[in-house]
KOLDRENVO-144740 format. One line per field, with one value per residue: residue in one letter; chain; residue number from 1; x, y, z of N, C-alpha, C in turn. Coordinates in nm, 3 decimals. Example, Ala and Ser with C-alpha at 12.3 -4.5 7.8 and 13.67 -1.06 7.14 Angstrom:
BEGIN
residu	A	S
chaine	A	A
num	1	2
npx	1.319	1.285
npy	-0.569	-0.225
npz	0.780	0.708
capx	1.230	1.367
capy	-0.450	-0.106
capz	0.780	0.714
cpx	1.320	1.290
cpy	-0.330	0.003
cpz	0.780	0.787
This chain:
BEGIN
residu	X	X	X	X	X	X	X	X	X	X	X	X	X	X	X	X	X	X	X	X	X	X	X	X	X	X	X	X	X	X	X	X	X	X	X	X	X	X	X	X	X	X	X	X	X	X	X	X	X	X	X	X	X	X	X	X	X	X	X	X	X	X	X	X	X	X	X	X	X	X	X	X	X	X	X	X	X	X	X	X	X	X	X	X	X	X	X	X	X	X	X	X	X	X	X	X	X	X	X	X	X	X	X	X	X	X	X	X	X	X	X	X	X	X	X	X	X	X	X	X	X	X	X	X	X	X	X	X	X	X	X	X	X	X	X	X	X	X	X	X	X	X	X	X	X	X	X	X	X	X	X	X	X	X	X	X	X	X	X	X	X	X	X	X	X	X	X	X	X	X	X	X	X	X	X	X	X	X	X	X	X	X	X	X	X	X	X	X	X
chaine	A	A	A	A	A	A	A	A	A	A	A	A	A	A	A	A	A	A	A	A	A	A	A	A	A	A	A	A	A	A	A	A	A	A	A	A	A	A	A	A	A	A	A	A	A	A	A	A	A	A	A	A	A	A	A	A	A	A	A	A	A	A	A	A	A	A	A	A	A	A	A	A	A	A	A	A	A	A	A	A	A	A	A	A	A	A	A	A	A	A	A	A	A	A	A	A	A	A	A	A	A	A	A	A	A	A	A	A	A	A	A	A	A	A	A	A	A	A	A	A	A	A	A	A	A	A	A	A	A	A	A	A	A	A	A	A	A	A	A	A	A	A	A	A	A	A	A	A	A	A	A	A	A	A	A	A	A	A	A	A	A	A	A	A	A	A	A	A	A	A	A	A	A	A	A	A	A	A	A	A	A	A	A	A	A	A	A	A	A
num	1	2	3	4	5	6	7	8	9	10	11	12	13	14	15	16	17	18	19	20	21	22	23	24	25	26	27	28	29	30	31	32	33	34	35	36	37	38	39	40	41	42	43	44	45	46	47	48	49	50	51	52	53	54	55	56	57	58	59	60	61	62	63	64	65	66	67	68	69	70	71	72	73	74	75	76	77	78	79	80	81	82	83	84	85	86	87	88	89	90	91	92	93	94	95	96	97	98	99	100	101	102	103	104	105	106	107	108	109	110	111	112	113	114	115	116	117	118	119	120	121	122	123	124	125	126	127	128	129	130	131	132	133	134	135	136	137	138	139	140	141	142	143	144	145	146	147	148	149	150	151	152	153	154	155	156	157	158	159	160	161	162	163	164	165	166	167	168	169	170	171	172	173	174	175	176	177	178	179	180	181	182	183	184	185	186	187	188	189
npx	-2.886	-2.798	-2.697	-2.473	-2.316	-2.277	-2.125	-1.900	-1.809	-1.753	-1.545	-1.352	-1.305	-1.205	-0.966	-0.837	-0.809	-0.629	-0.404	-0.343	-0.279	-0.045	0.113	0.125	0.270	0.516	0.577	0.614	0.875	0.999	0.888	0.664	0.425	0.317	0.274	0.074	-0.124	-0.166	-0.257	-0.494	-0.636	-0.665	-0.832	-1.057	-1.128	-1.186	-1.408	-1.586	-1.599	-1.726	-1.970	-2.188	-2.288	-2.435	-2.639	-2.823	-2.704	-2.719	-2.916	-3.166	-3.210	-3.092	-2.846	-2.486	-2.332	-2.068	-1.885	-1.623	-1.457	-1.472	-1.350	-1.098	-1.015	-1.021	-0.853	-0.664	-0.514	-0.392	-0.219	-0.036	0.079	0.188	0.409	0.569	0.637	0.772	0.992	1.124	1.212	1.048	0.895	0.711	0.508	0.420	0.316	0.122	-0.053	-0.145	-0.249	-0.451	-0.624	-0.697	-0.822	-1.034	-1.186	-1.364	-1.541	-1.644	-1.772	-2.016	-2.161	-2.408	-2.446	-2.349	-2.180	-1.989	-1.880	-1.768	-1.575	-1.410	-1.318	-1.177	-0.970	-0.850	-0.766	-0.582	-0.399	-0.311	-0.213	0.001	0.166	0.221	0.362	0.586	0.692	0.758	0.951	1.149	1.208	1.077	0.945	0.763	0.622	0.496	0.326	0.176	0.051	-0.109	-0.275	-0.399	-0.545	-0.710	-0.845	-1.000	-1.129	-1.270	-1.588	-1.705	-1.895	-2.214	-2.130	-2.179	-2.025	-1.781	-1.549	-1.283	-1.183	-0.996	-0.819	-0.726	-0.591	-0.376	-0.259	-0.183	0.011	0.202	0.260	0.369	0.601	0.724	0.764	0.954	1.163	1.201	1.301	1.543	1.664	1.668	1.532
npy	-0.225	-0.066	0.154	0.043	-0.008	0.254	0.350	0.191	0.279	0.545	0.502	0.389	0.609	0.787	0.656	0.675	0.953	0.991	0.848	0.996	1.243	1.171	1.101	1.352	1.496	1.364	1.393	1.662	1.709	1.640	1.765	2.036	2.010	1.735	1.714	1.903	1.781	1.537	1.646	1.773	1.545	1.430	1.617	1.593	1.326	1.345	1.510	1.339	1.138	1.265	1.310	1.160	1.293	1.504	1.403	1.490	1.682	1.991	2.250	2.243	1.982	1.852	1.627	1.641	1.784	1.765	1.540	1.453	1.251	1.293	1.545	1.478	1.293	1.457	1.679	1.648	1.405	1.445	1.652	1.516	1.347	1.544	1.631	1.400	1.387	1.630	1.588	1.391	1.532	1.578	1.821	1.915	1.716	1.717	1.978	1.978	1.770	1.860	2.110	2.037	1.886	2.079	2.268	2.118	2.057	2.277	2.291	2.032	2.021	2.139	1.959	1.692	1.418	1.177	1.277	1.409	1.189	1.052	1.241	1.245	0.982	0.981	1.163	1.027	0.793	0.905	1.021	0.796	0.642	0.798	0.804	0.531	0.475	0.646	0.533	0.275	0.333	0.445	0.239	0.214	0.043	0.079	0.295	0.184	-0.001	0.181	0.340	0.150	0.073	0.317	0.349	0.119	0.170	0.392	0.348	0.109	0.040	0.068	-0.158	-0.050	0.210	0.404	0.605	0.638	0.486	0.280	0.329	0.191	0.072	0.299	0.419	0.241	0.270	0.542	0.535	0.377	0.546	0.764	0.650	0.584	0.838	0.936	0.757	0.833	1.089	1.035	0.899	0.631	0.333
npz	0.956	0.746	0.886	1.011	0.786	0.705	0.919	0.888	0.642	0.709	0.890	0.721	0.554	0.745	0.811	0.563	0.556	0.775	0.682	0.453	0.569	0.706	0.486	0.360	0.546	0.537	0.263	0.240	0.303	0.073	-0.167	-0.251	-0.412	-0.419	-0.143	-0.099	-0.254	-0.115	0.125	0.041	-0.036	0.215	0.342	0.177	0.226	0.498	0.485	0.352	0.545	0.754	0.649	0.726	0.943	0.847	0.650	0.456	0.303	0.168	0.335	0.208	0.150	-0.065	-0.195	-0.151	-0.424	-0.505	-0.391	-0.157	-0.259	-0.533	-0.562	-0.472	-0.671	-0.898	-0.846	-0.627	-0.659	-0.917	-0.837	-0.674	-0.867	-1.027	-0.876	-0.886	-1.160	-1.188	-1.019	-1.162	-1.373	-1.587	-1.678	-1.864	-1.894	-1.630	-1.597	-1.801	-1.719	-1.465	-1.539	-1.724	-1.561	-1.373	-1.535	-1.632	-1.405	-1.302	-1.517	-1.534	-1.291	-1.327	-1.466	-1.500	-1.260	-1.380	-1.577	-1.423	-1.295	-1.513	-1.594	-1.364	-1.365	-1.605	-1.551	-1.339	-1.472	-1.652	-1.470	-1.315	-1.523	-1.630	-1.405	-1.380	-1.618	-1.586	-1.352	-1.436	-1.629	-1.470	-1.306	-1.058	-0.820	-0.608	-0.704	-0.927	-0.798	-0.639	-0.838	-0.968	-0.755	-0.708	-0.945	-0.929	-0.687	-0.747	-0.994	-0.986	-0.877	-0.541	-0.344	-0.249	-0.206	-0.386	-0.617	-0.500	-0.469	-0.334	-0.019	0.143	-0.034	-0.163	0.051	0.091	-0.161	-0.152	0.049	-0.079	-0.296	-0.163	-0.061	-0.302	-0.403	-0.228	-0.289	-0.553	-0.517	-0.390	-0.588	-0.591	-0.680
capx	-2.779	-2.746	-2.619	-2.343	-2.242	-2.237	-2.014	-1.783	-1.762	-1.692	-1.417	-1.260	-1.268	-1.119	-0.835	-0.779	-0.769	-0.509	-0.294	-0.307	-0.209	0.089	0.184	0.149	0.379	0.642	0.603	0.656	1.021	1.047	0.845	0.536	0.308	0.254	0.228	-0.057	-0.217	-0.201	-0.338	-0.628	-0.702	-0.702	-0.949	-1.170	-1.168	-1.250	-1.540	-1.670	-1.618	-1.820	-2.095	-2.298	-2.343	-2.533	-2.664	-2.906	-2.624	-2.757	-3.039	-3.284	-3.225	-3.027	-2.716	-2.367	-2.306	-1.926	-1.831	-1.478	-1.390	-1.464	-1.248	-0.971	-0.979	-1.004	-0.750	-0.558	-0.426	-0.303	-0.114	0.067	0.147	0.266	0.537	0.649	0.691	0.870	1.113	1.193	1.259	0.950	0.811	0.603	0.398	0.370	0.234	0.006	-0.145	-0.209	-0.328	-0.571	-0.716	-0.746	-0.914	-1.152	-1.263	-1.482	-1.635	-1.709	-1.855	-2.148	-2.226	-2.486	-2.363	-2.282	-2.073	-1.882	-1.815	-1.686	-1.459	-1.321	-1.252	-1.080	-0.854	-0.785	-0.698	-0.467	-0.303	-0.253	-0.137	0.130	0.248	0.265	0.465	0.705	0.748	0.820	1.073	1.251	1.219	1.031	0.844	0.659	0.541	0.410	0.222	0.090	-0.034	-0.210	-0.373	-0.475	-0.643	-0.808	-0.925	-1.092	-1.203	-1.360	-1.686	-1.719	-2.035	-2.289	-2.068	-2.201	-1.910	-1.672	-1.428	-1.242	-1.088	-0.888	-0.724	-0.664	-0.496	-0.256	-0.200	-0.117	0.134	0.298	0.302	0.459	0.729	0.781	0.808	1.080	1.261	1.227	1.386	1.674	1.719	1.675	1.404
capy	-0.272	0.048	0.236	-0.022	0.019	0.394	0.364	0.129	0.372	0.659	0.456	0.377	0.745	0.843	0.595	0.738	1.087	0.980	0.806	1.109	1.342	1.119	1.114	1.495	1.536	1.309	1.446	1.801	1.710	1.614	1.877	2.090	1.969	1.615	1.740	1.968	1.680	1.448	1.723	1.789	1.415	1.412	1.701	1.534	1.205	1.390	1.557	1.221	1.065	1.340	1.326	1.096	1.389	1.585	1.322	1.555	1.777	2.129	2.260	2.212	1.838	1.792	1.573	1.716	1.756	1.740	1.471	1.461	1.156	1.356	1.649	1.408	1.238	1.562	1.778	1.608	1.303	1.506	1.726	1.418	1.308	1.661	1.626	1.289	1.425	1.737	1.529	1.315	1.626	1.587	1.935	1.931	1.627	1.763	2.097	1.941	1.691	1.945	2.212	1.976	1.851	2.203	2.330	2.034	2.049	2.364	2.258	1.907	2.043	2.182	1.849	1.600	1.323	1.084	1.351	1.429	1.059	1.026	1.330	1.199	0.858	1.016	1.222	0.918	0.708	0.981	1.034	0.665	0.599	0.868	0.756	0.395	0.485	0.704	0.437	0.166	0.385	0.472	0.116	0.246	-0.060	0.137	0.379	0.094	-0.049	0.293	0.382	0.046	0.083	0.440	0.318	0.023	0.232	0.491	0.307	-0.002	0.090	-0.003	-0.195	0.032	0.341	0.491	0.615	0.691	0.405	0.199	0.405	0.107	0.056	0.431	0.442	0.164	0.334	0.666	0.499	0.334	0.664	0.845	0.577	0.599	0.977	0.944	0.685	0.916	1.198	0.982	0.837	0.488	0.269
capz	0.871	0.670	0.978	1.028	0.663	0.708	1.014	0.827	0.537	0.778	0.945	0.608	0.512	0.850	0.792	0.445	0.599	0.858	0.597	0.366	0.652	0.727	0.358	0.337	0.636	0.484	0.130	0.254	0.304	-0.063	-0.252	-0.208	-0.491	-0.364	-0.007	-0.113	-0.305	-0.005	0.220	-0.017	-0.025	0.356	0.367	0.105	0.299	0.623	0.446	0.326	0.671	0.837	0.575	0.799	1.039	0.775	0.530	0.354	0.226	0.191	0.415	0.127	0.142	-0.181	-0.158	-0.190	-0.564	-0.525	-0.276	-0.141	-0.349	-0.664	-0.551	-0.462	-0.802	-0.999	-0.816	-0.534	-0.715	-1.016	-0.767	-0.635	-0.991	-1.068	-0.805	-0.941	-1.290	-1.167	-0.963	-1.266	-1.475	-1.695	-1.643	-1.961	-1.855	-1.501	-1.619	-1.883	-1.638	-1.364	-1.608	-1.781	-1.451	-1.313	-1.630	-1.646	-1.280	-1.293	-1.624	-1.496	-1.172	-1.370	-1.538	-1.416	-1.185	-1.470	-1.643	-1.323	-1.276	-1.632	-1.588	-1.257	-1.410	-1.709	-1.485	-1.265	-1.570	-1.700	-1.360	-1.286	-1.640	-1.639	-1.293	-1.411	-1.722	-1.525	-1.257	-1.512	-1.692	-1.367	-1.226	-0.923	-0.791	-0.523	-0.791	-1.005	-0.707	-0.603	-0.951	-0.989	-0.647	-0.732	-1.050	-0.877	-0.582	-0.802	-1.112	-0.953	-0.780	-0.414	-0.322	-0.155	-0.182	-0.500	-0.706	-0.418	-0.476	-0.220	0.063	0.195	-0.144	-0.183	0.160	0.058	-0.277	-0.112	0.119	-0.181	-0.372	-0.079	-0.059	-0.435	-0.415	-0.154	-0.369	-0.671	-0.473	-0.360	-0.708	-0.565	-0.710
cpx	-2.715	-2.661	-2.482	-2.256	-2.194	-2.122	-1.886	-1.723	-1.694	-1.556	-1.312	-1.213	-1.178	-0.978	-0.765	-0.731	-0.639	-0.387	-0.249	-0.238	-0.066	0.172	0.216	0.265	0.513	0.677	0.650	0.808	1.079	1.015	0.702	0.413	0.242	0.204	0.091	-0.162	-0.261	-0.288	-0.480	-0.705	-0.747	-0.826	-1.074	-1.220	-1.236	-1.392	-1.635	-1.697	-1.723	-1.956	-2.214	-2.360	-2.447	-2.566	-2.747	-2.828	-2.661	-2.886	-3.166	-3.305	-3.161	-2.889	-2.602	-2.333	-2.160	-1.868	-1.679	-1.402	-1.374	-1.354	-1.110	-0.925	-0.947	-0.885	-0.634	-0.461	-0.341	-0.192	-0.001	0.147	0.234	0.404	0.628	0.716	0.795	1.001	1.193	1.246	1.163	0.850	0.693	0.483	0.336	0.274	0.108	-0.097	-0.219	-0.296	-0.458	-0.672	-0.777	-0.845	-1.044	-1.243	-1.382	-1.585	-1.714	-1.802	-1.997	-2.226	-2.316	-2.393	-2.286	-2.164	-1.956	-1.806	-1.722	-1.560	-1.359	-1.248	-1.150	-0.953	-0.778	-0.707	-0.572	-0.359	-0.234	-0.168	-0.002	0.222	0.303	0.378	0.595	0.771	0.815	0.951	1.185	1.272	1.184	0.914	0.731	0.568	0.447	0.294	0.124	-0.001	-0.142	-0.317	-0.458	-0.582	-0.751	-0.900	-1.027	-1.180	-1.299	-1.459	-1.693	-1.865	-2.101	-2.232	-2.091	-2.080	-1.785	-1.545	-1.402	-1.142	-0.973	-0.779	-0.652	-0.563	-0.366	-0.184	-0.127	0.011	0.242	0.348	0.395	0.597	0.799	0.833	0.942	1.192	1.300	1.321	1.529	1.742	1.736	1.539	1.400
cpy	-0.158	0.139	0.176	-0.001	0.162	0.418	0.303	0.218	0.495	0.622	0.443	0.514	0.812	0.785	0.657	0.879	1.083	0.942	0.922	1.221	1.299	1.134	1.261	1.543	1.488	1.369	1.591	1.813	1.692	1.733	1.917	2.041	1.844	1.635	1.807	1.870	1.584	1.519	1.743	1.656	1.389	1.494	1.645	1.408	1.241	1.440	1.441	1.143	1.133	1.358	1.264	1.188	1.480	1.515	1.390	1.653	1.920	2.135	2.227	2.063	1.774	1.740	1.659	1.684	1.724	1.671	1.477	1.368	1.216	1.463	1.586	1.356	1.347	1.654	1.725	1.507	1.356	1.592	1.634	1.376	1.421	1.659	1.515	1.329	1.536	1.682	1.452	1.405	1.642	1.698	1.952	1.844	1.673	1.880	2.065	1.865	1.779	2.052	2.157	1.943	1.977	2.274	2.250	2.038	2.146	2.338	2.133	1.925	2.083	2.072	1.769	1.494	1.227	1.151	1.376	1.300	1.027	1.113	1.284	1.072	0.886	1.074	1.116	0.828	0.777	0.990	0.902	0.615	0.666	0.826	0.617	0.398	0.539	0.604	0.320	0.214	0.412	0.351	0.140	0.152	-0.005	0.227	0.298	0.046	0.063	0.336	0.278	0.050	0.208	0.416	0.224	0.087	0.331	0.439	0.190	0.045	0.003	-0.039	-0.106	0.170	0.437	0.488	0.657	0.608	0.332	0.274	0.321	0.091	0.189	0.462	0.367	0.226	0.462	0.638	0.455	0.453	0.754	0.781	0.593	0.741	0.995	0.874	0.767	1.031	1.150	0.920	0.688	0.429	0.135
cpz	0.794	0.758	1.000	0.905	0.656	0.803	0.957	0.719	0.600	0.836	0.835	0.560	0.615	0.840	0.672	0.478	0.678	0.774	0.509	0.444	0.678	0.600	0.328	0.423	0.583	0.347	0.135	0.254	0.165	-0.153	-0.216	-0.282	-0.436	-0.221	-0.009	-0.163	-0.196	0.097	0.169	-0.013	0.119	0.389	0.298	0.177	0.431	0.595	0.421	0.453	0.758	0.770	0.647	0.903	0.975	0.643	0.422	0.268	0.262	0.272	0.338	0.108	0.020	-0.140	-0.210	-0.336	-0.593	-0.402	-0.273	-0.233	-0.489	-0.665	-0.546	-0.597	-0.903	-0.972	-0.732	-0.596	-0.831	-0.952	-0.722	-0.758	-1.044	-1.005	-0.855	-1.071	-1.278	-1.112	-1.068	-1.378	-1.591	-1.664	-1.739	-1.925	-1.724	-1.520	-1.701	-1.801	-1.537	-1.430	-1.665	-1.671	-1.389	-1.405	-1.642	-1.524	-1.276	-1.402	-1.585	-1.376	-1.209	-1.443	-1.444	-1.354	-1.275	-1.540	-1.549	-1.299	-1.393	-1.630	-1.481	-1.298	-1.518	-1.647	-1.406	-1.360	-1.621	-1.593	-1.332	-1.402	-1.651	-1.524	-1.321	-1.514	-1.663	-1.430	-1.327	-1.573	-1.592	-1.276	-1.080	-0.889	-0.705	-0.605	-0.878	-0.919	-0.672	-0.716	-0.980	-0.881	-0.661	-0.837	-0.997	-0.774	-0.633	-0.914	-1.086	-0.848	-0.655	-0.394	-0.217	-0.130	-0.297	-0.590	-0.630	-0.425	-0.346	-0.133	0.117	0.089	-0.169	-0.072	0.132	-0.062	-0.242	-0.035	0.020	-0.263	-0.292	-0.073	-0.194	-0.457	-0.344	-0.231	-0.493	-0.635	-0.450	-0.482	-0.692	-0.594	-0.649
């Protein structure tokens, strides 16, 4: 039963990887920050999908201290939000959000698992919150949906997945955010 759950989790992560690669390809036409964020999320999801091939983590048998979902929450999703804020002309929020997440990541990486989880959730809350506010102010419905799905996918724990979140919800959220990014570029909400 556990092997079937592991395969299902790997499939969900592979889908998230494919969706993020598609979003990165499309976002590249808009701006580089979100494209890099989507690409980093794709690499993090691929890492988590392939984790079943080396379940012990390091050769000593300790699990991976920084799973892909953590890297995605701490660095990739703020990169996507950075592009949204830059496109809307809010450079101060864009720089503050990305700078804070980037400064917090190496500090949080040294914390115990509970501390890393708290840091990732704080960054997710901040990222989703700023995206939600910006989307409401610009009447970008896809941005509202994407930010809510981003928050739900990261903040609500998935059963049997530890603290990794819901890859299916994150895939839908990334598609909505990519659509919202395109709408933001065109000035159409």
